[in-house]
C-alpha positions as a Markdown table, in Angstrom:
| # | Residue | x | y | z |
|---|---|---|---|---|
| 1 | Met | 4.1 | 48.0 | 4.4 |
| 2 | Ser | 1.8 | 48.7 | 7.4 |
| 3 | Leu | 0.9 | 46.0 | 9.7 |
| 4 | Lys | -2.9 | 46.1 | 8.6 |
| 5 | Lys | -2.0 | 45.6 | 5.0 |
| 6 | Leu | 0.6 | 42.8 | 6.0 |
| 7 | Ile | -2.2 | 41.0 | 7.8 |
| 8 | Ala | -4.5 | 41.2 | 5.1 |
| 9 | Lys | -2.0 | 40.0 | 2.3 |
| 10 | Arg | -1.1 | 37.0 | 4.6 |
| 11 | Val | -4.6 | 36.2 | 5.0 |
| 12 | Leu | -5.5 | 36.3 | 1.5 |
| 13 | Leu | -2.3 | 33.8 | 0.7 |
| 14 | Ile | -4.5 | 31.3 | 2.7 |
| 15 | Ile | -6.5 | 30.6 | -0.4 |
| 16 | Pro | -3.9 | 29.7 | -2.9 |
| 17 | Thr | -2.1 | 27.8 | -0.1 |
| 18 | Val | -5.0 | 25.4 | 0.5 |
| 19 | Leu | -5.7 | 25.5 | -3.3 |
| 20 | Gly | -2.2 | 24.0 | -3.9 |
| 21 | Val | -2.4 | 21.6 | -1.1 |
| 22 | Val | -5.6 | 20.4 | -2.2 |
| 23 | Thr | -4.4 | 20.1 | -5.9 |
| 24 | Leu | -1.4 | 18.2 | -4.8 |
| 25 | Ile | -3.3 | 15.7 | -3.2 |
| 26 | Phe | -5.4 | 15.3 | -6.2 |
| 27 | Val | -2.6 | 14.9 | -8.4 |
| 28 | Ala | -1.2 | 12.4 | -5.8 |
| 29 | Leu | -4.4 | 10.3 | -6.5 |
| 30 | Ile | -4.4 | 10.3 | -10.3 |
| 31 | Pro | -2.0 | 7.2 | -10.5 |
| 32 | Val | -4.5 | 5.0 | -8.3 |
| 33 | Pro | -6.7 | 3.7 | -10.8 |
| 34 | Pro | -10.6 | 5.1 | -10.3 |
| 35 | Ile | -11.9 | 1.6 | -10.0 |
| 36 | Ile | -9.6 | 0.9 | -7.0 |
| 37 | Arg | -10.7 | 4.0 | -5.2 |
| 38 | Val | -14.1 | 2.8 | -5.5 |
| 39 | Phe | -13.5 | -0.6 | -4.3 |
| 40 | Phe | -11.9 | 1.0 | -1.0 |
| 41 | Tyr | -14.8 | 3.3 | -0.8 |
| 42 | Leu | -17.6 | 0.7 | -1.1 |
| 43 | Arg | -15.8 | -1.5 | 1.2 |
| 44 | Gly | -15.1 | 1.1 | 3.9 |
| 45 | His | -18.4 | 2.9 | 3.6 |
| 46 | Gly | -20.7 | 0.0 | 3.8 |
| 47 | Val | -22.7 | 1.0 | 0.7 |
| 48 | Gly | -25.3 | -1.7 | -0.1 |
| 49 | Gly | -24.1 | -3.7 | -3.1 |
| 50 | Asp | -21.2 | -6.3 | -3.8 |
| 51 | Pro | -17.9 | -4.5 | -4.1 |
| 52 | Tyr | -16.2 | -7.2 | -5.8 |
| 53 | Asn | -19.0 | -7.2 | -8.9 |
| 54 | Met | -17.3 | -5.4 | -11.8 |
| 55 | Leu | -20.5 | -4.4 | -13.2 |
| 56 | Phe | -21.6 | -2.8 | -9.9 |
| 57 | Leu | -18.2 | -1.3 | -9.6 |
| 58 | Asn | -18.3 | 0.4 | -13.0 |
| 59 | Gln | -22.1 | 1.7 | -12.3 |
| 60 | Arg | -20.5 | 3.5 | -9.1 |
| 61 | Leu | -17.6 | 4.4 | -11.1 |
| 62 | Lys | -20.0 | 6.7 | -13.3 |
| 63 | Glu | -22.0 | 7.6 | -10.3 |
| 64 | Phe | -19.1 | 9.3 | -8.4 |
| 65 | Gly | -17.8 | 11.0 | -11.7 |
| 66 | Leu | -14.7 | 9.3 | -11.8 |
| 67 | Asp | -15.1 | 8.3 | -15.7 |
| 68 | Arg | -14.9 | 12.1 | -16.7 |
| 69 | Pro | -12.0 | 14.1 | -17.6 |
| 70 | Ile | -9.5 | 14.8 | -15.0 |
| 71 | Phe | -9.7 | 18.5 | -15.1 |
| 72 | Leu | -13.6 | 18.3 | -14.8 |
| 73 | Gln | -13.0 | 16.1 | -11.8 |
| 74 | Trp | -10.5 | 18.6 | -10.4 |
| 75 | Leu | -13.0 | 21.5 | -10.6 |
| 76 | Glu | -15.7 | 19.5 | -8.7 |
| 77 | Trp | -13.0 | 18.4 | -6.4 |
| 78 | Ile | -12.0 | 22.1 | -5.6 |
| 79 | Gly | -15.5 | 23.3 | -5.5 |
| 80 | Lys | -16.5 | 20.7 | -2.8 |
| 81 | Val | -13.3 | 21.6 | -0.7 |
| 82 | Ala | -14.5 | 25.3 | -0.9 |
| 83 | Arg | -17.8 | 24.5 | 0.6 |
| 84 | Leu | -15.9 | 22.3 | 3.3 |
| 85 | Asp | -17.7 | 19.5 | 1.7 |
| 86 | Phe | -15.2 | 16.6 | 2.3 |
| 87 | Gly | -18.0 | 14.0 | 1.7 |
| 88 | Ala | -18.1 | 11.2 | 4.4 |
| 89 | Ser | -15.4 | 9.2 | 6.0 |
| 90 | Met | -15.0 | 5.7 | 4.1 |
| 91 | Ser | -14.6 | 3.8 | 7.6 |
| 92 | Ser | -17.3 | 5.4 | 9.7 |
| 93 | Gly | -19.4 | 7.3 | 7.4 |
| 94 | Ala | -19.2 | 10.4 | 9.8 |
| 95 | Ser | -18.5 | 13.6 | 8.5 |
| 96 | Pro | -14.6 | 14.3 | 8.0 |
| 97 | Met | -14.8 | 17.9 | 9.6 |
| 98 | Gln | -16.5 | 16.6 | 12.4 |
| 99 | Leu | -13.8 | 13.9 | 12.8 |
| 100 | Val | -11.0 | 16.5 | 12.9 |
| 101 | Phe | -12.8 | 19.0 | 15.4 |
| 102 | Arg | -13.4 | 15.8 | 17.8 |
| 103 | Ala | -9.6 | 14.5 | 17.6 |
| 104 | Leu | -8.1 | 18.2 | 17.4 |
| 105 | Pro | -8.5 | 19.0 | 21.1 |
| 106 | Thr | -6.4 | 16.4 | 22.2 |
| 107 | Thr | -3.5 | 17.3 | 20.0 |
| 108 | Leu | -3.8 | 21.1 | 21.0 |
| 109 | Glu | -3.7 | 20.1 | 24.8 |
| 110 | Leu | -0.5 | 18.5 | 24.0 |
| 111 | Ile | 0.8 | 21.5 | 22.1 |
| 112 | Leu | -0.6 | 24.0 | 24.7 |
| 113 | Tyr | 1.7 | 22.2 | 27.4 |
| 114 | Ser | 4.9 | 21.4 | 25.4 |
| 115 | Ala | 5.2 | 24.3 | 23.1 |
| 116 | Pro | 5.9 | 27.1 | 25.5 |
| 117 | Leu | 8.3 | 24.5 | 27.7 |
| 118 | Ile | 10.0 | 24.0 | 24.5 |
| 119 | Ile | 10.5 | 27.6 | 23.8 |
| 120 | Leu | 11.5 | 28.5 | 27.4 |
| 121 | Phe | 13.8 | 25.7 | 27.7 |
| 122 | Ala | 15.7 | 26.3 | 24.6 |
| 123 | Val | 15.9 | 30.0 | 24.9 |
| 124 | Trp | 17.1 | 29.7 | 28.4 |
| 125 | Leu | 19.5 | 26.8 | 27.6 |
| 126 | Gly | 21.0 | 28.5 | 24.5 |
| 127 | Thr | 21.5 | 31.7 | 26.5 |
| 128 | Lys | 23.4 | 29.8 | 29.1 |
| 129 | Ala | 25.5 | 28.2 | 26.5 |
| 130 | Ala | 26.5 | 31.3 | 24.7 |
| 131 | Leu | 27.2 | 33.2 | 27.8 |
| 132 | Asn | 29.4 | 30.2 | 28.9 |
| 133 | His | 31.0 | 29.7 | 25.3 |
| 134 | Asn | 33.5 | 26.7 | 25.4 |
| 135 | Arg | 32.9 | 26.2 | 29.1 |
| 136 | Pro | 31.5 | 23.1 | 30.8 |
| 137 | Val | 27.9 | 24.5 | 30.7 |
| 138 | Asp | 28.2 | 25.1 | 26.7 |
| 139 | His | 29.8 | 21.4 | 26.4 |
| 140 | Val | 27.0 | 19.9 | 28.5 |
| 141 | Ala | 24.4 | 21.9 | 26.3 |
| 142 | Arg | 25.8 | 20.7 | 23.0 |
| 143 | Ile | 26.0 | 17.0 | 24.0 |
| 144 | Ala | 22.3 | 17.5 | 25.1 |
| 145 | Ala | 21.7 | 18.9 | 21.7 |
| 146 | Thr | 23.4 | 16.3 | 19.6 |
| 147 | Ala | 21.7 | 13.5 | 21.6 |
| 148 | Gly | 18.3 | 15.0 | 21.2 |
| 149 | Ala | 18.9 | 15.4 | 17.6 |
| 150 | Thr | 20.1 | 11.9 | 16.7 |
| 151 | Leu | 18.2 | 9.6 | 19.4 |
| 152 | Pro | 14.9 | 8.5 | 17.5 |
| 153 | Val | 11.7 | 10.1 | 18.8 |
| 154 | Phe | 10.1 | 6.6 | 18.9 |
| 155 | Leu | 13.0 | 5.2 | 21.0 |
| 156 | Leu | 12.6 | 8.0 | 23.5 |
| 157 | Ala | 8.8 | 7.7 | 23.6 |
| 158 | Ala | 8.9 | 3.8 | 24.0 |
| 159 | Ile | 11.5 | 4.1 | 26.7 |
| 160 | Ala | 9.2 | 6.6 | 28.6 |
| 161 | Val | 6.2 | 4.1 | 28.2 |
| 162 | Ala | 8.3 | 1.4 | 29.3 |
| 163 | Thr | 9.7 | 2.8 | 32.4 |
| 164 | Pro | 6.5 | 3.4 | 34.4 |
| 165 | Leu | 5.0 | 0.2 | 33.0 |
| 166 | Phe | 8.0 | -1.9 | 34.7 |
| 167 | Phe | 7.0 | -0.4 | 37.8 |
| 168 | Tyr | 3.3 | -0.7 | 37.3 |
| 169 | Asn | 2.5 | -2.7 | 40.2 |
| 170 | Gln | 4.2 | 0.2 | 42.6 |
| 171 | Leu | 3.1 | 3.1 | 40.7 |
| 172 | His | -0.6 | 1.7 | 39.5 |
| 173 | Phe | -0.1 | 4.1 | 36.6 |
| 174 | Met | 0.1 | 3.7 | 32.7 |
| 175 | Pro | 1.1 | 6.5 | 30.9 |
| 176 | Ile | -0.9 | 6.0 | 27.6 |
| 177 | Glu | -4.5 | 7.2 | 26.3 |
| 178 | Gly | -4.4 | 10.4 | 28.0 |
| 179 | Leu | -6.6 | 9.2 | 31.0 |
| 180 | Ser | -6.7 | 6.0 | 33.0 |
| 181 | Tyr | -9.4 | 3.7 | 32.2 |
| 182 | Asp | -11.8 | 4.2 | 34.9 |
| 183 | Met | -11.5 | 8.0 | 34.8 |
| 184 | Arg | -12.0 | 7.9 | 30.9 |
| 185 | Met | -15.4 | 5.7 | 31.4 |
| 186 | Gly | -16.4 | 7.7 | 34.4 |
| 187 | Leu | -15.9 | 10.9 | 32.3 |
| 188 | Leu | -18.0 | 9.2 | 29.3 |
| 189 | Lys | -21.0 | 8.6 | 31.7 |
| 190 | Arg | -20.8 | 11.9 | 33.3 |
| 191 | Ile | -20.9 | 13.6 | 29.9 |
| 192 | Glu | -23.9 | 11.3 | 28.9 |
| 193 | Asn | -25.7 | 12.3 | 32.2 |
| 194 | Gly | -25.0 | 15.9 | 31.7 |
| 195 | Thr | -23.2 | 16.1 | 35.1 |
| 196 | Phe | -20.0 | 17.2 | 33.3 |
| 197 | Ser | -19.9 | 20.2 | 30.7 |
| 198 | Arg | -17.6 | 20.1 | 27.8 |
| 199 | Tyr | -16.2 | 23.6 | 27.2 |
| 200 | Thr | -13.1 | 23.2 | 25.1 |
| 201 | Gly | -12.4 | 19.5 | 24.8 |
| 202 | Leu | -9.2 | 19.9 | 26.5 |
| 203 | Asn | -9.3 | 17.5 | 29.6 |
| 204 | Thr | -7.3 | 19.5 | 32.1 |
| 205 | Ile | -9.2 | 22.8 | 31.0 |
| 206 | Asp | -12.6 | 21.2 | 31.2 |
| 207 | Ala | -11.6 | 19.6 | 34.6 |
| 208 | Leu | -10.5 | 22.8 | 36.2 |
| 209 | Leu | -13.8 | 24.6 | 34.7 |
| 210 | Asn | -15.8 | 21.8 | 36.1 |
| 211 | Gly | -14.1 | 22.1 | 39.6 |
| 212 | Asp | -12.9 | 18.2 | 39.3 |
| 213 | Met | -9.0 | 18.4 | 40.6 |
| 214 | Gln | -9.0 | 14.5 | 40.4 |
| 215 | Leu | -9.7 | 14.6 | 36.6 |
| 216 | Phe | -7.1 | 17.4 | 36.2 |
| 217 | Leu | -4.3 | 15.4 | 38.1 |
| 218 | Asp | -4.9 | 12.5 | 36.2 |
| 219 | Ala | -5.1 | 14.2 | 33.0 |
| 220 | Ala | -2.1 | 16.0 | 33.7 |
| 221 | Ala | -0.2 | 13.0 | 34.9 |
| 222 | His | -0.5 | 11.5 | 31.4 |
| 223 | Leu | 0.6 | 14.5 | 29.9 |
| 224 | Val | 4.0 | 14.6 | 31.7 |
| 225 | Leu | 5.8 | 11.9 | 29.6 |
| 226 | Pro | 5.0 | 12.8 | 26.1 |
| 227 | Val | 5.6 | 16.7 | 27.0 |
| 228 | Leu | 9.2 | 15.8 | 28.3 |
| 229 | Val | 9.7 | 13.8 | 25.1 |
| 230 | Leu | 8.7 | 16.8 | 23.1 |
| 231 | Val | 10.8 | 19.1 | 25.0 |
| 232 | Phe | 13.8 | 17.1 | 24.7 |
| 233 | Thr | 13.5 | 16.3 | 21.1 |
| 234 | Gln | 12.0 | 19.3 | 19.7 |
| 235 | Gly | 13.9 | 22.0 | 21.9 |
| 236 | Val | 17.5 | 21.0 | 21.0 |
| 237 | Ala | 17.3 | 22.7 | 17.4 |
| 238 | Leu | 15.9 | 25.6 | 18.8 |
| 239 | Met | 18.5 | 25.8 | 21.4 |
| 240 | Arg | 21.3 | 25.5 | 19.0 |
| 241 | Val | 19.9 | 28.3 | 17.0 |
| 242 | Thr | 19.6 | 30.3 | 20.2 |
| 243 | Arg | 23.1 | 29.8 | 21.0 |
| 244 | Ser | 24.7 | 30.2 | 17.7 |
| 245 | Ser | 22.7 | 33.4 | 16.9 |
| 246 | Leu | 23.6 | 35.0 | 20.7 |
| 247 | Val | 27.3 | 33.8 | 20.2 |
| 248 | Glu | 27.3 | 35.7 | 16.9 |
| 249 | Glu | 25.5 | 38.7 | 18.2 |
| 250 | Leu | 27.9 | 39.0 | 21.3 |
| 251 | Arg | 30.9 | 39.6 | 18.9 |
| 252 | Lys | 29.5 | 42.3 | 17.0 |
| 253 | Gln | 30.7 | 46.0 | 17.6 |
| 254 | Tyr | 27.9 | 47.5 | 19.6 |
| 255 | Ile | 28.2 | 44.5 | 22.2 |
| 256 | Thr | 31.8 | 45.7 | 22.2 |
| 257 | Ser | 30.8 | 49.4 | 23.0 |
| 258 | Ala | 28.1 | 48.5 | 25.6 |
| 259 | Leu | 30.9 | 46.3 | 27.3 |
| 260 | Ala | 33.4 | 49.3 | 27.3 |
| 261 | Lys | 30.9 | 51.6 | 28.7 |
| 262 | Gly | 30.6 | 49.3 | 31.7 |
| 263 | Leu | 28.1 | 46.9 | 31.2 |
| 264 | Thr | 28.6 | 43.3 | 32.2 |
| 265 | Gln | 28.8 | 40.6 | 29.5 |
| 266 | Lys | 25.2 | 39.3 | 31.1 |
| 267 | Asp | 23.7 | 42.6 | 31.1 |
| 268 | Ala | 24.8 | 43.3 | 27.3 |
| 269 | Ala | 23.5 | 39.8 | 26.5 |
| 270 | Tyr | 20.3 | 40.2 | 28.0 |
| 271 | Lys | 19.4 | 44.0 | 27.2 |
| 272 | His | 20.8 | 44.0 | 23.8 |
| 273 | Ala | 22.2 | 41.0 | 22.0 |
| 274 | Arg | 19.4 | 38.4 | 22.8 |
| 275 | Lys | 16.6 | 40.8 | 21.2 |
| 276 | Asn | 18.4 | 40.7 | 18.0 |
| 277 | Ala | 19.4 | 37.1 | 18.3 |
| 278 | Leu | 15.4 | 36.2 | 19.0 |
| 279 | Val | 14.7 | 36.9 | 14.9 |
| 280 | Ser | 16.2 | 33.5 | 14.2 |
| 281 | Val | 14.5 | 32.0 | 17.3 |
| 282 | Ile | 11.1 | 33.2 | 16.1 |
| 283 | Thr | 11.7 | 31.9 | 12.6 |
| 284 | Leu | 12.4 | 28.5 | 13.9 |
| 285 | Ser | 9.5 | 28.6 | 16.5 |
| 286 | Gly | 7.1 | 29.4 | 13.9 |
| 287 | Val | 8.2 | 26.5 | 11.8 |
| 288 | Leu | 8.3 | 24.3 | 14.8 |
| 289 | Leu | 4.7 | 25.1 | 15.9 |
| 290 | Gly | 3.4 | 24.9 | 12.5 |
| 291 | Asn | 5.0 | 21.5 | 12.1 |
| 292 | Met | 3.6 | 20.2 | 15.4 |
| 293 | Val | 0.0 | 20.2 | 14.1 |
| 294 | Thr | 0.9 | 16.9 | 11.9 |
| 295 | Gly | 4.3 | 16.4 | 13.4 |
| 296 | Leu | 3.3 | 14.5 | 16.6 |
| 297 | Val | 2.5 | 11.2 | 14.8 |
| 298 | Ile | 5.1 | 9.2 | 16.6 |
| 299 | Val | 4.5 | 10.5 | 20.0 |
| 300 | Glu | 0.5 | 10.1 | 19.7 |
| 301 | Arg | 1.1 | 6.5 | 18.2 |
| 302 | Val | 3.3 | 5.3 | 21.0 |
| 303 | Phe | 1.4 | 7.1 | 24.0 |
| 304 | Met | -1.9 | 6.0 | 22.2 |
| 305 | Ile | -3.4 | 9.6 | 22.3 |
| 306 | Pro | -6.3 | 9.8 | 20.1 |
| 307 | Gly | -5.4 | 13.0 | 18.5 |
| 308 | Phe | -5.4 | 14.8 | 15.2 |
| 309 | Cys | -2.2 | 13.1 | 14.2 |
| 310 | Asn | -3.2 | 9.8 | 15.1 |
| 311 | Leu | -6.5 | 10.3 | 13.2 |
| 312 | Leu | -4.5 | 11.4 | 10.1 |
| 313 | Val | -2.3 | 8.2 | 10.2 |
| 314 | Tyr | -5.4 | 5.9 | 10.9 |
| 315 | Ser | -7.3 | 7.5 | 7.9 |
| 316 | Ala | -4.1 | 7.2 | 5.5 |
| 317 | Ile | -3.6 | 3.3 | 6.4 |
| 318 | Arg | -7.3 | 2.7 | 5.7 |
| 319 | Tyr | -7.2 | 5.0 | 2.4 |
| 320 | Asp | -10.2 | 7.2 | 3.9 |
| 321 | Ile | -9.4 | 9.8 | 1.5 |
| 322 | Pro | -11.9 | 12.4 | 2.6 |
| 323 | Val | -10.5 | 12.5 | 6.2 |
| 324 | Val | -7.0 | 12.8 | 4.9 |
| 325 | Val | -8.0 | 15.8 | 2.6 |
| 326 | Ala | -9.9 | 17.4 | 5.7 |
| 327 | Cys | -6.7 | 16.9 | 7.6 |
| 328 | Ser | -4.3 | 18.4 | 5.1 |
| 329 | Thr | -6.6 | 21.3 | 4.5 |
| 330 | Phe | -6.9 | 22.1 | 8.0 |
| 331 | Ala | -3.0 | 21.7 | 8.6 |
| 332 | Ala | -2.3 | 24.0 | 5.7 |
| 333 | Ile | -4.7 | 26.7 | 7.2 |
| 334 | Val | -3.0 | 26.5 | 10.6 |
| 335 | Phe | 0.8 | 27.0 | 8.8 |
| 336 | Val | -0.3 | 29.8 | 7.2 |
| 337 | Leu | -1.6 | 31.4 | 10.3 |
| 338 | Val | 1.4 | 30.7 | 12.2 |
| 339 | Asn | 3.4 | 32.2 | 9.4 |
| 340 | Leu | 1.3 | 35.3 | 9.9 |
| 341 | Ala | 1.9 | 35.3 | 13.6 |
| 342 | Val | 5.5 | 35.0 | 13.0 |
| 343 | Asp | 5.6 | 38.0 | 10.7 |
| 344 | Ile | 3.8 | 40.0 | 13.3 |
| 345 | Leu | 6.2 | 39.3 | 15.8 |
| 346 | Tyr | 9.1 | 40.0 | 13.6 |
| 347 | Arg | 7.8 | 43.7 | 13.6 |
| 348 | Val | 7.3 | 43.6 | 17.6 |
| 349 | Val | 10.9 | 42.3 | 18.2 |
| 350 | Asp | 12.7 | 44.6 | 15.4 |
| 351 | Pro | 10.6 | 47.4 | 13.9 |
| 352 | Arg | 13.2 | 47.8 | 11.4 |
| 353 | Ile | 12.2 | 44.7 | 9.4 |
| 354 | Arg | 10.3 | 45.6 | 6.5 |
| 355 | Leu | 8.3 | 42.4 | 5.1 |
| 356 | Gln | 6.7 | 42.6 | 1.6 |
């Protein structure tokens, strides 16, 4: 299959994937009595009327179409999602997609700085461990991998937050909320006054584009600890895959032939073995990046980062169904696009791979 046909096929797969995700959400809501859903909607949305009055609730039940057969409700549900009409947030009344795009840059900024470091750290350490198989470097790498895989993320994040707070009087720094309080308040005022332009929504990038190094340094300083936690906790699995794949490749006959021709083990690993071992690494990297869109919940909650994952958790706790559906639909689209990028990288790394 040509690369163009592969891309077209994968793009078309977005439709059934999103349809499946939205249908699963709809099915998950079926056990919840419609009257309860209306009750939560009225309480959160501030609609006029008494949400504790059963007659009023029944009237709203018919108005929302929740008294109709399940199949008709599902068709209406799918039609609204196809138009990106997720209704209004039950807690704020704002458009769910507006809330998603408002919170998304914060999460993307965290991914932008952590994902490359995770991949580079994992590939570098995995390669070092494979080249020093069963030597002290390999043992240290495996111990680090075991620690990173077994220690809870919330514990490492809590330690990362508590340590600077313990020395707050000396450091005058709190590693939470993405920006210091004075800097955040000043930024809001500057945006209102028109003296600061928002280009991407990412604090560090916008600070550079506006020539504000003080804001850039403040935003970057608040990213250091969450990025380090993510690199240590997310990179260990990728490191283990890199190590095991490279160790396996180094035992194959073509490496033995390369060594017999005079190549050193290091040259054979970097020039031949690592490229073949990267197929497994790319697979896991794609899964990692796809999961990071919704998988940064603990880090964002502990560091009080107002990002996409925090919005999803907040909405789920408040039973804000429109926002949850919007977040889930967006995450499904991102995951399919990441898988598309992984399939393309397969062909770049190893043209012999044929994908259907």
